[in-house]
DOMAR-746290 format. One record per residue: x, y, z of N, C-alpha, C in turn; residue in three letters. Coordinates in nm, 2 decimals. Example, Ala and Ser with C-alpha at 12.3 -4.5 7.8 and 13.67 -1.06 7.14 Angstrom:
BEGIN
1.32  -0.57  0.78  1.23  -0.45  0.78  1.32  -0.33  0.78  ALA;
1.28  -0.22  0.71  1.37  -0.11  0.71  1.29  0.00  0.79  SER;
END
This chain:
BEGIN
0.48  1.01  -1.35  0.56  0.90  -1.34  0.55  0.81  -1.45  UNK;
0.63  0.76  -1.50  0.64  0.64  -1.62  0.52  0.53  -1.59  UNK;
0.43  0.50  -1.66  0.33  0.38  -1.67  0.39  0.26  -1.63  UNK;
0.53  0.25  -1.67  0.56  0.10  -1.64  0.63  0.11  -1.48  UNK;
0.67  0.19  -1.46  0.72  0.22  -1.31  0.62  0.21  -1.22  UNK;
0.50  0.27  -1.27  0.37  0.25  -1.18  0.31  0.14  -1.16  UNK;
0.31  0.05  -1.28  0.29  -0.11  -1.28  0.39  -0.19  -1.20  UNK;
0.50  -0.15  -1.19  0.60  -0.21  -1.12  0.58  -0.19  -0.96  UNK;
0.55  -0.07  -0.93  0.54  -0.04  -0.81  0.39  -0.13  -0.74  UNK;
0.31  -0.09  -0.83  0.17  -0.17  -0.80  0.21  -0.34  -0.80  UNK;
0.29  -0.39  -0.87  0.30  -0.53  -0.85  0.37  -0.56  -0.73  UNK;
0.48  -0.48  -0.69  0.55  -0.49  -0.58  0.48  -0.47  -0.45  UNK;
0.37  -0.37  -0.44  0.27  -0.36  -0.33  0.19  -0.47  -0.32  UNK;
0.12  -0.54  -0.45  0.06  -0.66  -0.41  0.12  -0.78  -0.36  UNK;
0.26  -0.80  -0.41  0.34  -0.91  -0.35  0.40  -0.89  -0.21  UNK;
0.45  -0.77  -0.16  0.45  -0.75  -0.02  0.33  -0.74  0.05  UNK;
0.23  -0.71  0.03  0.11  -0.69  0.12  0.07  -0.88  0.13  UNK;
0.06  -0.94  0.02  0.03  -1.07  0.02  0.14  -1.15  0.12  UNK;
0.27  -1.10  0.09  0.35  -1.17  0.19  0.33  -1.12  0.33  UNK;
0.30  -1.02  0.35  0.27  -0.96  0.51  0.13  -1.04  0.56  UNK;
0.02  -1.05  0.50  -0.09  -1.13  0.50  -0.06  -1.26  0.53  UNK;
0.04  -1.34  0.48  0.04  -1.48  0.48  0.12  -1.50  0.61  UNK;
0.22  -1.39  0.67  0.28  -1.38  0.77  0.18  -1.37  0.89  UNK;
0.10  -1.27  0.86  -0.01  -1.24  0.97  -0.09  -1.36  1.02  UNK;
-0.14  -1.47  0.90  -0.22  -1.58  0.92  -0.12  -1.68  0.93  UNK;
-0.01  -1.68  0.96  0.09  -1.80  0.99  0.11  -1.90  0.88  UNK;
0.10  -1.87  0.76  0.12  -1.94  0.64  0.27  -1.95  0.63  UNK;
0.33  -1.84  0.65  0.48  -1.82  0.65  0.51  -1.74  0.74  UNK;
0.63  -1.79  0.82  0.69  -1.73  0.93  0.81  -1.64  0.91  UNK;
0.82  -1.51  0.92  0.93  -1.42  0.87  0.98  -1.39  1.02  UNK;
1.12  -1.36  1.03  1.17  -1.29  1.14  1.13  -1.18  1.17  UNK;
1.14  -1.11  1.28  1.11  -0.98  1.32  1.16  -0.88  1.23  UNK;
1.28  -0.87  1.21  1.35  -0.78  1.12  1.30  -0.77  0.97  UNK;
1.28  -0.91  0.92  1.22  -0.91  0.79  1.10  -0.85  0.78  UNK;
1.02  -0.88  0.88  0.85  -0.83  0.88  0.87  -0.70  0.90  UNK;
0.94  -0.63  0.99  0.93  -0.48  0.99  1.01  -0.43  0.85  UNK;
1.10  -0.48  0.80  1.15  -0.45  0.65  1.06  -0.44  0.54  UNK;
0.98  -0.53  0.54  0.88  -0.56  0.46  0.75  -0.46  0.48  UNK;
0.72  -0.44  0.61  0.64  -0.34  0.64  0.65  -0.19  0.61  UNK;
0.79  -0.15  0.62  0.85  -0.01  0.61  0.85  0.00  0.44  UNK;
0.92  -0.10  0.37  0.90  -0.10  0.23  0.76  -0.07  0.17  UNK;
0.67  -0.16  0.22  0.53  -0.14  0.19  0.48  -0.01  0.22  UNK;
0.48  0.04  0.34  0.46  0.18  0.37  0.54  0.30  0.26  UNK;
0.65  0.29  0.24  0.69  0.37  0.15  0.65  0.37  0.00  UNK;
0.63  0.25  -0.03  0.58  0.23  -0.19  0.41  0.28  -0.18  UNK;
0.34  0.28  -0.08  0.21  0.33  -0.07  0.21  0.48  -0.07  UNK;
0.31  0.53  0.02  0.33  0.69  0.01  0.35  0.73  -0.15  UNK;
0.44  0.66  -0.19  0.48  0.69  -0.32  0.39  0.70  -0.46  UNK;
0.33  0.58  -0.41  0.21  0.55  -0.54  0.11  0.66  -0.51  UNK;
0.05  0.64  -0.38  -0.05  0.76  -0.37  0.00  0.90  -0.42  UNK;
0.11  0.96  -0.37  0.16  1.09  -0.42  0.16  1.12  -0.57  UNK;
0.21  1.02  -0.64  0.21  1.01  -0.78  0.10  1.00  -0.84  UNK;
0.01  0.94  -0.78  -0.14  0.95  -0.85  -0.22  1.08  -0.83  UNK;
-0.20  1.13  -0.70  -0.25  1.26  -0.65  -0.19  1.38  -0.74  UNK;
-0.07  1.39  -0.77  0.01  1.47  -0.84  0.00  1.48  -0.98  UNK;
-0.04  1.34  -1.05  -0.06  1.33  -1.19  -0.19  1.37  -1.24  UNK;
-0.19  1.36  -1.38  -0.33  1.37  -1.43  -0.41  1.26  -1.44  UNK;
-0.46  1.22  -1.34  -0.54  1.12  -1.32  -0.70  1.14  -1.29  UNK;
-0.80  1.07  -1.33  -0.93  1.12  -1.31  -0.96  1.14  -1.14  UNK;
-1.06  1.23  -1.13  -1.09  1.25  -1.00  -1.11  1.13  -0.89  UNK;
-1.19  1.03  -0.95  -1.20  0.88  -0.88  -1.08  0.84  -0.83  UNK;
-0.99  0.83  -0.90  -0.83  0.78  -0.88  -0.78  0.86  -0.76  UNK;
-0.80  1.00  -0.77  -0.75  1.09  -0.66  -0.81  1.07  -0.53  UNK;
-0.96  1.06  -0.51  -1.00  1.03  -0.40  -0.98  0.92  -0.34  UNK;
-0.95  0.81  -0.40  -0.92  0.65  -0.37  -0.78  0.68  -0.30  UNK;
-0.69  0.75  -0.38  -0.55  0.77  -0.30  -0.54  0.88  -0.21  UNK;
-0.63  0.96  -0.19  -0.64  1.05  -0.07  -0.68  0.96  0.06  UNK;
-0.78  0.90  0.02  -0.82  0.79  0.11  -0.69  0.69  0.20  UNK;
-0.64  0.65  0.10  -0.51  0.55  0.13  -0.41  0.65  0.20  UNK;
-0.39  0.76  0.14  -0.29  0.84  0.20  -0.32  0.89  0.34  UNK;
-0.44  0.94  0.37  -0.47  0.97  0.50  -0.49  0.85  0.61  UNK;
-0.54  0.73  0.57  -0.54  0.64  0.65  -0.40  0.55  0.67  UNK;
-0.30  0.58  0.57  -0.17  0.52  0.62  -0.11  0.63  0.70  UNK;
-0.13  0.77  0.69  -0.05  0.85  0.79  -0.14  0.84  0.94  UNK;
-0.25  0.82  0.93  -0.31  0.80  1.08  -0.28  0.68  1.13  UNK;
-0.28  0.56  1.04  -0.26  0.44  1.10  -0.09  0.41  1.14  UNK;
-0.03  0.50  1.08  0.09  0.47  1.08  0.13  0.56  1.25  UNK;
0.08  0.67  1.26  0.09  0.74  1.39  0.05  0.65  1.50  UNK;
-0.10  0.60  1.49  -0.14  0.50  1.59  -0.06  0.37  1.60  UNK;
0.01  0.35  1.51  0.08  0.20  1.53  0.22  0.26  1.61  UNK;
0.27  0.34  1.59  0.36  0.39  1.65  0.34  0.43  1.80  UNK;
0.25  0.48  1.83  0.20  0.51  1.96  0.17  0.36  2.04  UNK;
0.07  0.27  1.99  0.04  0.18  2.04  0.10  0.03  2.02  UNK;
0.21  0.01  1.91  0.26  -0.08  1.87  0.19  -0.20  1.84  UNK;
0.06  -0.17  1.76  -0.03  -0.27  1.72  -0.08  -0.21  1.60  UNK;
-0.12  -0.29  1.52  -0.19  -0.27  1.40  -0.33  -0.24  1.44  UNK;
-0.38  -0.16  1.36  -0.53  -0.09  1.38  -0.62  -0.08  1.26  UNK;
-0.75  -0.04  1.27  -0.83  -0.05  1.16  -0.78  0.06  1.01  UNK;
-0.74  0.16  1.09  -0.68  0.27  0.96  -0.56  0.18  0.89  UNK;
-0.49  0.12  0.93  -0.39  0.05  0.86  -0.47  -0.08  0.77  UNK;
-0.54  -0.14  0.83  -0.62  -0.23  0.72  -0.69  -0.17  0.61  UNK;
-0.75  -0.04  0.65  -0.82  0.03  0.55  -0.72  0.06  0.44  UNK;
-0.61  0.12  0.48  -0.49  0.17  0.37  -0.45  0.05  0.31  UNK;
-0.43  -0.09  0.32  -0.36  -0.20  0.29  -0.50  -0.23  0.18  UNK;
-0.64  -0.23  0.23  -0.74  -0.29  0.14  -0.73  -0.20  0.01  UNK;
-0.75  -0.06  0.01  -0.76  0.01  -0.08  -0.63  0.00  -0.17  UNK;
-0.52  0.01  -0.10  -0.40  -0.01  -0.17  -0.40  -0.12  -0.24  UNK;
-0.43  -0.23  -0.23  -0.42  -0.37  -0.30  -0.52  -0.35  -0.41  UNK;
-0.66  -0.31  -0.38  -0.74  -0.27  -0.45  -0.71  -0.20  -0.59  UNK;
-0.67  -0.07  -0.56  -0.61  0.00  -0.64  -0.51  -0.04  -0.75  UNK;
-0.41  -0.13  -0.67  -0.29  -0.17  -0.73  -0.33  -0.27  -0.84  UNK;
-0.43  -0.36  -0.80  -0.49  -0.46  -0.90  -0.54  -0.39  -1.01  UNK;
-0.64  -0.28  -0.98  -0.70  -0.20  -1.09  -0.58  -0.16  -1.19  UNK;
-0.50  -0.08  -1.14  -0.41  -0.01  -1.18  -0.34  -0.13  -1.29  UNK;
-0.28  -0.24  -1.25  -0.22  -0.34  -1.32  -0.32  -0.40  -1.43  UNK;
-0.44  -0.44  -1.41  -0.53  -0.51  -1.50  -0.61  -0.42  -1.59  UNK;
-0.68  -0.31  -1.55  -0.78  -0.27  -1.61  -0.73  -0.13  -1.67  UNK;
-0.63  -0.07  -1.64  -0.58  0.03  -1.71  -0.49  0.00  -1.83  UNK;
-0.48  0.09  -1.92  -0.41  0.07  -2.04  -0.25  0.08  -2.02  UNK;
-0.16  -0.01  -2.07  -0.03  0.01  -2.05  0.05  0.12  -2.14  UNK;
END
């Protein structure tokens, strides 16, 4: 994938995760439809970003982090559908995603 598209996806991930965190801590109140839309878009961007890193020519450390993101996103998504609540697996996915997105935007060369 193009470097600039990866950086755009990373920026969108950071913004969407921050918006969802603000909604979770009641800093901003979104409607249910908007919150679910942001969650779905974030989930899709996480999956796309992880697959592009895993399939690309990246170092092994980046691939391991993205395998953790991908596996926790899939397991967390399944548990969220079953129980209709957020779980630790989703928080792990979001934590690793935002950390990798910030590293992708700031420390990697453009």
